[in-house]
C-alpha positions, 0 to 999 in steps of 0.5 A: 884715509880713502881717496876722497878724503885725501881729494878734500884735504888738497881743496884749503891750499887750493883755494888759497892759491887760487884766491892770491892767482885772482887777487892778483890778477885783480891789481895787476890790471888796475896797474898799467905794465904790472906783470900779474906773475909779479903781483902773485909772488908779492901776494903770496909773500905778503900772506907767509911772511905776516899770517903764515900758510894754515897748515890745513892749506898746507896739501895743496899749496904744496901741488904749486910745483906741479902746477911750474913744471906743467905750465913750463911743459904747455909753455911748449905751445909758444915756443917758434922753433926756427927762432931758437934754431937760430939762436940755439948755438950761441945759446947753448955755448952761453948755457955750457960756458956758465954751468962749467965755468960757474961750477969751477968759480964757486968751487974756487971761492968758496974754498979759496977766497971764503975757507968754506971745506967739505962738501958745502961748496959742491952744493953751493956751486951746484945750486947756482950753477945748474938749478938751485935747489932741486941741483943741491938736492941732487948733488946732495944725495949723490956726495952723500952729504949731511942734512944739515949742509943740503939745508944750509946751502937750499936757504942760501940758494932761497935768498938770492932767490928772492933778491935776484927775482925782484932784482933782475927784473930792475936791471933789464929795464935799467939796462935796456936789454931787449926781450931776448937779451934780458931772458938770455941773460937770467936764464943763464945767471938766476939760480931757480927755474921758478925764479927765472921764469917769473923774472923773465916773465916780468920783463915781456912775453918773450923775455919769459920764454927765452927764459924758460927755453935757457934756463931748461937748457941748464937743468938739462946738464944736471946729470952730466954734473952728478957724475962728474962731482960722483967722479970727483969725490971718489978718491974721498967716498964710495958713493956711486950716482947710479942709472936710477938715482940719476933719472929720479933726479932729472927734470923730466918737465924738459921732456914734455916741455920739448914734446908739445914744442915738437907737436906745436911746430909741427902744424898739427895744431890750430892756432886757437888751440895753441890760443888756450894751451897758453891761457892755461899755461898762463893760468898754472904760472899764476897759481905756482908764483902765488905758491913760489911767493909762500915759500920765500921766509924773510926770517930764515932768510936772515939766519944764512951764514954771512960765509955762504951768501959772501961767496954765493954774491961774489960767484953771482956778480961774476957770472951774471957780469959776463953773461951780459956782456956775452948776450949785449955782445952776441945777440 
């Protein structure tokens, strides 16, 4: 396949994402207080669960992850470093506590309370405590987990991504949380980066920024957790994570986010340039969230095992309750 033919294969999917994003903007503009990103997820889920994603559109729709990661990188331009430095130690402490404590709690619940064995508890713990499906896949590779175990854990995480994407913004409004409180709460409690960002921006732009930054801090711990799991499983497996493997799994868009934030806060860019970057970031997020909605499959969600769902649910309720108390007290 030539370069031109390969490029054309992306056109149907990109057109589907663009159409969904445009519809989201129109609907959100017609309803006061409705966020375009929330509508984008809903539009994608509606299409994905009714007519499905056409086979011809699959390559282009698959670019949604790139749009999401690029949008997050450009979101760095909206970060006011002084604000985050002021709350930095507190937020970082919450992130470390949520990841470290969450991993131990999830392992204990899955193995002790729900009698799950093998690598499944570790995959569920990683997905719930670090960065969702990407953590499941990364830790699964480190532990040489069976493909079926990885798929099972990933499906469980995706189920909770869909549920929390709806539940957290509603809870945030009901609880009367500020933008910063809600963003940090979602950032330390929810699982995958996309739903965290979507839930944050569904509450407010400020919450979206705090949610994304907090979630990126969690994501950055993936490499260390992978090493820890490898050492913990050494007695049972000769798996060696290796520097190359850890680097391959590390969320490298985090580095881009930090670079853009540094440039934006150096004074090198004009307010007009920063505003333009913000608009591009918003557009990329909208495209990505349409793709996120298209990936939600209600039929597959119903097939997830009850024990795994129970274990992750207990973990989510415990971590989110503790995180809520912490953000109310500290922020």
